[in-house]
BATORMI-452241 format. One record per residue (C-alpha): residue number from 1; residue in three letters; x, y, z. Coordinates in nm, 2 decimals. Example, Ala and Ser with C-alpha at 12.3 -4.5 7.8 and 13.67 -1.06 7.14 Angstrom:
! BATORMI-452241
n, res, x, y, z
1, ALA, 1.23, -0.45, 0.78;
2, SER, 1.37, -0.11, 0.71;
This chain:
! BATORMI-452241
n, res, x, y, z
1, MET, -0.01, 0.10, -8.89;
2, SER, -0.12, -0.24, -9.05;
3, ARG, 0.26, -0.33, -9.02;
4, LEU, 0.22, -0.30, -8.66;
5, LEU, -0.11, -0.45, -8.59;
6, SER, -0.35, -0.69, -8.69;
7, THR, -0.59, -0.49, -8.89;
8, ILE, -0.78, -0.71, -9.12;
9, VAL, -1.08, -0.88, -8.97;
10, HIS, -1.27, -1.18, -9.14;
11, LEU, -1.64, -1.22, -9.03;
12, ASP, -1.79, -1.56, -9.11;
13, ALA, -2.14, -1.61, -8.98;
14, ASP, -2.19, -1.97, -8.85;
15, ALA, -2.45, -2.19, -9.03;
16, PHE, -2.62, -1.88, -9.15;
17, PHE, -2.95, -1.99, -9.28;
18, VAL, -3.01, -2.22, -8.98;
19, SER, -2.90, -1.95, -8.77;
20, CYS, -3.16, -1.69, -8.90;
21, GLU, -3.43, -1.96, -8.86;
22, LEU, -3.33, -2.03, -8.52;
23, ALA, -3.36, -1.66, -8.43;
24, LEU, -3.72, -1.68, -8.50;
25, LYS, -3.74, -2.03, -8.32;
26, PRO, -3.50, -2.02, -8.03;
27, ASP, -3.67, -2.32, -7.89;
28, LEU, -3.49, -2.53, -8.12;
29, ARG, -3.14, -2.42, -8.04;
30, GLY, -2.92, -2.73, -7.96;
31, ALA, -3.14, -2.96, -8.18;
32, LYS, -3.02, -3.12, -8.51;
33, CYS, -3.16, -2.88, -8.77;
34, ALA, -3.10, -2.80, -9.11;
35, VAL, -3.26, -2.57, -9.37;
36, GLY, -3.39, -2.76, -9.66;
37, GLY, -3.69, -2.93, -9.86;
38, ARG, -3.85, -3.23, -9.70;
39, GLU, -3.93, -3.46, -9.99;
40, ARG, -3.69, -3.31, -10.25;
41, GLY, -3.39, -3.09, -10.28;
42, ILE, -3.07, -3.05, -10.09;
43, ILE, -2.95, -2.93, -9.75;
44, SER, -2.84, -2.58, -9.78;
45, SER, -2.76, -2.54, -9.42;
46, ALA, -2.71, -2.73, -9.12;
47, SER, -2.66, -2.67, -8.76;
48, TYR, -2.34, -2.79, -8.58;
49, GLU, -2.54, -3.04, -8.41;
50, ALA, -2.67, -3.21, -8.72;
51, ARG, -2.28, -3.19, -8.90;
52, ALA, -2.20, -3.40, -8.60;
53, CYS, -2.43, -3.65, -8.73;
54, GLY, -2.28, -3.66, -9.06;
55, VAL, -2.53, -3.38, -9.24;
56, TYR, -2.35, -3.15, -9.45;
57, THR, -2.40, -2.89, -9.74;
58, PRO, -2.51, -2.99, -10.00;
59, MET, -2.62, -3.33, -9.95;
60, PRO, -2.95, -3.45, -10.06;
61, THR, -3.23, -3.41, -9.83;
62, ALA, -3.34, -3.79, -9.84;
63, ARG, -2.98, -3.89, -9.77;
64, ALA, -2.96, -3.65, -9.48;
65, LEU, -3.28, -3.78, -9.31;
66, LYS, -3.11, -4.14, -9.34;
67, VAL, -2.77, -4.04, -9.16;
68, CYS, -3.00, -3.82, -8.89;
69, PRO, -3.34, -3.97, -8.88;
70, ASP, -3.41, -3.71, -8.60;
71, LEU, -3.33, -3.41, -8.82;
72, ILE, -3.55, -3.12, -8.80;
73, LEU, -3.62, -2.98, -9.13;
74, LEU, -3.66, -2.59, -9.18;
75, PRO, -3.81, -2.44, -9.47;
76, HIS, -3.66, -2.14, -9.63;
77, THR, -3.79, -1.80, -9.52;
78, SER, -3.81, -1.60, -9.83;
79, GLY, -3.65, -1.25, -9.78;
80, LEU, -3.53, -1.33, -9.42;
81, TYR, -3.14, -1.39, -9.50;
82, GLY, -3.09, -1.09, -9.73;
83, LYS, -3.25, -0.86, -9.46;
84, VAL, -3.04, -1.00, -9.17;
85, SER, -2.72, -1.01, -9.39;
86, ARG, -2.77, -0.64, -9.44;
87, ARG, -2.82, -0.55, -9.09;
88, MET, -2.51, -0.76, -9.01;
89, PHE, -2.30, -0.55, -9.24;
90, GLU, -2.45, -0.23, -9.11;
91, LEU, -2.36, -0.32, -8.75;
92, CYS, -1.99, -0.39, -8.89;
93, GLU, -1.99, -0.06, -9.06;
94, THR, -2.03, 0.12, -8.72;
95, LEU, -1.70, -0.01, -8.63;
96, THR, -1.50, 0.08, -8.97;
97, PRO, -1.63, 0.22, -9.30;
98, VAL, -1.38, -0.01, -9.50;
99, VAL, -1.62, -0.31, -9.53;
100, GLN, -1.60, -0.57, -9.79;
101, ARG, -1.92, -0.79, -9.83;
102, ASN, -1.79, -1.11, -10.00;
103, SER, -2.12, -1.30, -9.96;
104, ILE, -2.45, -1.28, -9.79;
105, ASP, -2.26, -1.43, -9.47;
106, GLU, -1.91, -1.35, -9.52;
107, GLY, -1.69, -1.04, -9.57;
108, TYR, -1.37, -0.83, -9.46;
109, LEU, -1.31, -0.53, -9.24;
110, ASP, -1.02, -0.32, -9.25;
111, LEU, -0.95, -0.12, -8.92;
112, SER, -0.63, 0.05, -9.04;
113, PRO, -0.81, 0.41, -9.09;
114, CYS, -0.97, 0.37, -8.72;
115, GLY, -0.66, 0.49, -8.54;
116, PHE, -0.67, 0.20, -8.28;
117, LYS, -0.36, 0.21, -8.07;
118, SER, -0.31, -0.14, -7.94;
119, ALA, -0.37, -0.50, -8.04;
120, THR, -0.60, -0.49, -7.70;
121, GLU, -0.82, -0.22, -7.82;
122, ILE, -0.88, -0.38, -8.14;
123, GLU, -0.98, -0.71, -7.99;
124, ARG, -1.20, -0.54, -7.77;
125, ARG, -1.40, -0.33, -8.02;
126, VAL, -1.42, -0.62, -8.24;
127, ARG, -1.55, -0.87, -7.95;
128, ALA, -1.80, -0.57, -7.90;
129, VAL, -1.93, -0.62, -8.25;
130, GLN, -1.95, -0.98, -8.22;
131, GLN, -2.16, -0.96, -7.90;
132, ARG, -2.37, -0.72, -8.05;
133, LEU, -2.46, -0.92, -8.35;
134, TRP, -2.57, -1.20, -8.12;
135, ASP, -2.76, -0.95, -7.88;
136, GLU, -2.97, -0.77, -8.16;
137, LEU, -2.99, -1.04, -8.44;
138, GLN, -2.93, -1.38, -8.23;
139, ILE, -2.66, -1.47, -8.50;
140, PRO, -2.34, -1.64, -8.42;
141, VAL, -2.04, -1.50, -8.60;
142, SER, -1.67, -1.61, -8.61;
143, PHE, -1.41, -1.36, -8.62;
144, GLY, -1.03, -1.40, -8.73;
145, ILE, -0.81, -1.10, -8.72;
146, ALA, -0.46, -1.08, -8.88;
147, ALA, -0.22, -0.86, -9.09;
148, ASN, -0.37, -0.98, -9.41;
149, LYS, -0.70, -1.11, -9.58;
150, LEU, -0.56, -1.45, -9.62;
151, VAL, -0.46, -1.53, -9.28;
152, ALA, -0.78, -1.36, -9.12;
153, ALA, -1.01, -1.58, -9.34;
154, ILE, -0.85, -1.89, -9.22;
155, ALA, -0.83, -1.75, -8.84;
156, SER, -1.21, -1.73, -8.86;
157, LYS, -1.27, -2.08, -8.95;
158, ALA, -1.02, -2.21, -8.67;
159, ARG, -1.25, -2.22, -8.37;
160, LYS, -1.61, -2.25, -8.51;
161, PRO, -1.88, -2.15, -8.40;
162, ARG, -1.85, -1.82, -8.25;
163, GLY, -1.49, -1.83, -8.27;
164, PHE, -1.23, -1.53, -8.23;
165, THR, -0.89, -1.59, -8.34;
166, VAL, -0.60, -1.33, -8.34;
167, VAL, -0.27, -1.40, -8.55;
168, LEU, -0.01, -1.15, -8.45;
169, PRO, 0.20, -0.98, -8.73;
170, GLY, 0.52, -1.22, -8.80;
171, ALA, 0.32, -1.51, -8.67;
172, GLU, 0.14, -1.61, -8.98;
173, ALA, 0.39, -1.89, -9.10;
174, SER, 0.37, -2.04, -8.76;
175, PHE, -0.01, -2.02, -8.74;
176, LEU, -0.04, -2.21, -9.06;
177, ALA, 0.23, -2.46, -9.03;
178, LEU, 0.04, -2.72, -8.82;
179, LEU, -0.30, -2.68, -9.04;
180, PRO, -0.40, -2.91, -9.30;
181, VAL, -0.28, -2.80, -9.64;
182, THR, -0.65, -2.77, -9.74;
183, VAL, -0.68, -2.46, -9.55;
184, LEU, -0.50, -2.28, -9.86;
185, PRO, -0.72, -2.16, -10.10;
186, GLY, -0.75, -2.37, -10.43;
187, ILE, -0.62, -2.70, -10.24;
188, GLY, -0.94, -2.91, -10.26;
189, LYS, -1.02, -3.28, -10.20;
190, LYS, -0.87, -3.41, -10.51;
191, SER, -0.57, -3.21, -10.45;
192, GLU, -0.56, -3.34, -10.10;
193, VAL, -0.52, -3.69, -10.20;
194, ARG, -0.25, -3.63, -10.45;
195, LEU, -0.05, -3.43, -10.21;
196, ALA, -0.08, -3.69, -9.93;
197, GLU, 0.07, -3.92, -10.17;
198, ARG, 0.38, -3.72, -10.17;
199, GLY, 0.38, -3.68, -9.78;
200, ILE, 0.21, -3.33, -9.77;
201, ARG, -0.05, -3.31, -9.52;
202, LEU, 0.02, -3.00, -9.34;
203, VAL, 0.11, -2.65, -9.44;
204, ARG, 0.46, -2.68, -9.31;
205, ASP, 0.54, -2.99, -9.54;
206, LEU, 0.55, -2.75, -9.83;
207, PHE, 0.83, -2.55, -9.67;
208, ASN, 1.15, -2.77, -9.75;
209, ARG, 1.04, -2.93, -10.07;
210, PRO, 1.25, -2.85, -10.40;
211, GLU, 1.12, -2.59, -10.63;
212, ALA, 1.13, -2.85, -10.91;
213, GLU, 0.89, -3.06, -10.72;
214, LEU, 0.66, -2.80, -10.62;
215, GLU, 0.66, -2.67, -10.98;
216, ALA, 0.55, -3.05, -11.06;
217, LEU, 0.29, -3.03, -10.82;
218, PHE, 0.12, -2.68, -10.87;
219, GLY, 0.26, -2.60, -11.21;
220, ARG, 0.35, -2.22, -11.27;
221, GLY, 0.15, -2.12, -10.98;
222, TRP, 0.39, -2.29, -10.73;
223, LEU, 0.54, -1.96, -10.61;
224, GLU, 0.20, -1.83, -10.52;
225, VAL, 0.13, -2.15, -10.32;
226, LEU, 0.43, -2.13, -10.13;
227, ALA, 0.39, -1.75, -10.06;
228, MET, 0.03, -1.84, -9.93;
229, ALA, 0.17, -2.12, -9.70;
230, ARG, 0.39, -1.85, -9.55;
231, GLY, 0.12, -1.62, -9.49;
232, GLN, 0.16, -1.35, -9.73;
233, ASP, -0.07, -1.16, -9.91;
234, ASP, -0.12, -0.83, -10.02;
235, ARG, -0.49, -0.80, -10.14;
236, PRO, -0.66, -0.47, -10.01;
237, VAL, -1.02, -0.48, -9.87;
238, GLU, -1.22, -0.37, -10.14;
239, THR, -1.55, -0.16, -10.04;
240, GLU, -1.67, -0.11, -10.41;
241, ARG, -2.00, -0.35, -10.48;
242, ASP, -2.17, -0.38, -10.81;
243, ASP, -2.53, -0.28, -10.77;
244, ALA, -2.78, -0.57, -10.77;
245, LYS, -2.86, -0.64, -11.15;
246, SER, -3.15, -0.87, -11.04;
247, TYR, -3.40, -0.97, -10.77;
248, SER, -3.53, -1.30, -10.76;
249, THR, -3.68, -1.58, -10.53;
250, GLN, -3.80, -1.93, -10.62;
251, GLU, -4.00, -2.19, -10.45;
252, THR, -3.96, -2.58, -10.49;
253, PHE, -4.28, -2.74, -10.40;
254, PRO, -4.29, -3.06, -10.18;
255, ARG, -4.52, -3.22, -10.43;
256, ASP, -4.56, -3.13, -10.81;
257, ILE, -4.86, -2.86, -10.83;
258, GLY, -5.11, -2.84, -11.15;
259, ASP, -5.34, -2.59, -10.98;
260, PHE, -5.30, -2.26, -11.19;
261, ALA, -5.46, -2.06, -10.91;
262, GLU, -5.22, -2.17, -10.63;
263, ILE, -4.93, -2.12, -10.86;
264, GLU, -5.05, -1.76, -10.93;
265, ARG, -5.08, -1.70, -10.53;
266, VAL, -4.76, -1.82, -10.51;
267, ALA, -4.61, -1.59, -10.75;
268, LYS, -4.79, -1.29, -10.61;
269, ARG, -4.64, -1.36, -10.28;
270, MET, -4.31, -1.38, -10.42;
271, ILE, -4.38, -1.04, -10.55;
272, ASP, -4.49, -0.92, -10.19;
273, GLU, -4.13, -1.06, -10.08;
274, LEU, -3.91, -0.91, -10.36;
275, LEU, -4.05, -0.54, -10.36;
276, PRO, -3.96, -0.44, -10.01;
277, ALA, -3.62, -0.53, -10.08;
278, ILE, -3.62, -0.35, -10.37;
279, ARG, -3.75, -0.02, -10.21;
280, ALA, -3.49, -0.08, -9.94;
281, ASP, -3.21, -0.09, -10.18;
282, GLY, -3.34, 0.26, -10.34;
283, LYS, -3.40, 0.08, -10.66;
284, ARG, -3.70, 0.04, -10.91;
285, VAL, -3.72, -0.24, -11.16;
286, ARG, -3.89, -0.26, -11.49;
287, THR, -3.88, -0.63, -11.62;
288, MET, -4.06, -0.92, -11.45;
289, THR, -3.97, -1.29, -11.55;
290, MET, -4.15, -1.59, -11.44;
291, LYS, -3.98, -1.93, -11.47;
292, VAL, -4.14, -2.27, -11.42;
293, ARG, -3.97, -2.61, -11.40;
294, TYR, -4.14, -2.94, -11.48;
295, PRO, -4.09, -3.26, -11.28;
296, GLY, -3.80, -3.36, -11.54;
297, MET, -3.62, -3.05, -11.46;
298, GLU, -3.69, -2.88, -11.78;
299, ASP, -3.74, -2.51, -11.74;
300, SER, -3.95, -2.25, -11.94;
301, SER, -3.96, -1.88, -11.88;
302, CYS, -4.14, -1.59, -12.00;
303, GLY, -4.08, -1.21, -11.93;
304, ARG, -4.23, -0.87, -11.98;
305, SER, -4.14, -0.52, -11.92;
306, LEU, -4.34, -0.21, -11.78;
307, ALA, -4.34, 0.12, -11.96;
308, GLU, -4.15, 0.27, -11.66;
309, ALA, -3.96, 0.12, -11.36;
310, THR, -4.13, 0.11, -11.05;
311, ASP, -4.09, -0.01, -10.68;
312, LEU, -4.45, -0.08, -10.61;
313, GLU, -4.61, -0.44, -10.62;
314, ALA, -4.92, -0.32, -10.80;
315, PRO, -4.80, -0.28, -11.16;
316, PHE, -4.68, -0.62, -11.16;
317, TYR, -5.00, -0.83, -11.04;
318, PRO, -5.16, -0.81, -11.36;
319, LEU, -4.85, -0.98, -11.53;
320, VAL, -4.85, -1.29, -11.34;
321, ALA, -5.14, -1.48, -11.48;
322, PRO, -5.03, -1.41, -11.87;
323, LEU, -4.66, -1.48, -11.80;
324, LEU, -4.74, -1.79, -11.62;
325, LYS, -4.97, -1.90, -11.92;
326, ALA, -4.70, -1.82, -12.14;
327, ALA, -4.42, -2.00, -11.94;
328, TRP, -4.63, -2.29, -11.87;
329, THR, -4.66, -2.46, -12.22;
330, LYS, -4.68, -2.82, -12.13;
331, ARG, -4.98, -3.00, -11.96;
332, GLN, -4.77, -3.12, -11.65;
333, PRO, -4.77, -3.02, -11.29;
334, LEU, -4.49, -2.80, -11.19;
335, ARG, -4.19, -2.86, -10.95;
336, LEU, -4.07, -2.52, -10.91;
337, VAL, -4.18, -2.15, -10.99;
338, CYS, -3.96, -1.86, -10.99;
339, VAL, -3.99, -1.47, -11.01;
340, ARG, -3.72, -1.24, -11.13;
341, PHE, -3.70, -0.87, -11.14;
342, SER, -3.43, -0.72, -11.37;
343, ASN, -3.36, -0.39, -11.55;
344, VAL, -3.27, -0.23, -11.21;
345, LYS, -3.29, 0.15, -11.20;
346, GLU, -3.19, 0.40, -10.95;
347, LYS, -3.47, 0.54, -10.75;
348, PRO, -3.51, 0.93, -10.85;
349, ALA, -3.41, 1.18, -10.58;
350, GLN, -3.73, 1.37, -10.62;
351, LEU, -4.07, 1.24, -10.60;
352, GLU, -4.29, 1.25, -10.95;
353, ILE, -4.50, 1.53, -10.92;
354, PHE, -4.74, 1.42, -11.18;
355, ALA, -4.80, 1.08, -11.02;
356, PRO, -4.95, 1.15, -10.66;
357, GLY, -5.15, 0.84, -10.67;
358, ASP, -4.82, 0.66, -10.69;
359, GLU, -4.67, 0.85, -10.38;
360, LYS, -4.97, 0.76, -10.19;
361, LYS, -4.91, 0.37, -10.26;
362, ARG, -4.55, 0.42, -10.19;
363, ARG, -4.64, 0.58, -9.86;
364, LEU, -4.88, 0.28, -9.77;
365, ALA, -4.63, 0.04, -9.91;
366, SER, -4.35, 0.18, -9.67;
367, VAL, -4.60, 0.14, -9.38;
368, LEU, -4.64, -0.20, -9.45;
369, ASP, -4.30, -0.28, -9.48;
370, ARG, -4.24, -0.14, -9.13;
371, LEU, -4.50, -0.35, -9.00;
372, ASN, -4.40, -0.66, -9.16;
373, GLN, -4.04, -0.61, -9.02;
374, ARG, -4.22, -0.60, -8.67;
375, GLY, -4.34, -0.95, -8.71;
376, LYS, -4.67, -0.88, -8.87;
377, LYS, -4.62, -1.14, -9.14;
378, ASN, -4.98, -1.18, -9.24;
379, LEU, -5.00, -0.83, -9.38;
380, VAL, -4.93, -0.88, -9.75;
381, ARG, -5.03, -0.66, -10.07;
382, HIS, -5.19, -0.84, -10.35;
383, GLY, -5.55, -0.83, -10.22;
384, HIS, -5.57, -1.20, -10.08;
385, GLN, -5.54, -1.11, -9.71;
386, LEU, -5.49, -0.80, -9.51;
387, GLY, -5.46, -0.80, -9.12;
388, GLY, -5.55, -1.18, -9.11;
389, LYS, -5.90, -1.13, -9.29;
390, GLU, -5.98, -1.23, -9.65;
391, THR, -6.07, -0.93, -9.85;
């Protein structure tokens, strides 16, 4: 069926980090927004309104504010993007079981096992998923549909944001012909300048070049470049993914911080943010590492392992202070702190009959996870705050 119909779909979430933040702050839609730190760091995601003013990723924040003085900077919401990404791909799996997650905001779907009979049916079903992603998550996603992964990926970027482009089988070369040659993987800005000097600006400019010239330009890979220019690609959609080998989050402070108690509170909040994701993945972790960064960009870290892996926050809280002291060896304020969990284990299928106390804690943690997912963000676990009251 894949030879008769375009059955490979590429999805590419539009300005993903910003879109996740705007889903929480819909009143900012249409404004010039970007996710990034105000006083330091880089822009990690910019709205299309901000991009129109010259803001791009990864641009230093200070420069972005000069280019776009009315830019609204949004801080990273830790844990949000992974949760939205998981739900985004879960919704895609309601259409087909063959889903490849390339990154947090991009992936492929193979519709060939689904038995769709016509291009019209495929387009209708994929558009329904696109609309559902917007209705449920308020995340704009662009889709490209083609007979192979290469053309589908290029098609998804053709009409952003919320684009929808279908390339019919046999039309791959004509679709690519008038596009800039930089749409082909591996041809970046430096190559663009070099090719332009030889009169190669569009994909079609490659078609009638002598083999010797293509080999001089691209080396031994010239045949592969020519195949891509013609829209040829036989890579399958791969559903196998390596399990997460670690979980981490970090925070760059707007100003250097030298208060030990404040850094300790930040680290415990990071534990509160990471463990729900670990539980949701059906994992347990044994090792926690704390990394600190000084103003001069020098890093120092220290880790420690528990006797047994767990998916609960409480066993890791007592490690925060000693690990922080061990990592923070210089008498300097800190620019950044990072918490990382590794030594990831599968959660046992059966409950531990000899640890009933842990199971009570696990049930309580699951309740708090559900409450936090419903927006009760002030429910945290490490004893500083519960239900908005100091405890």
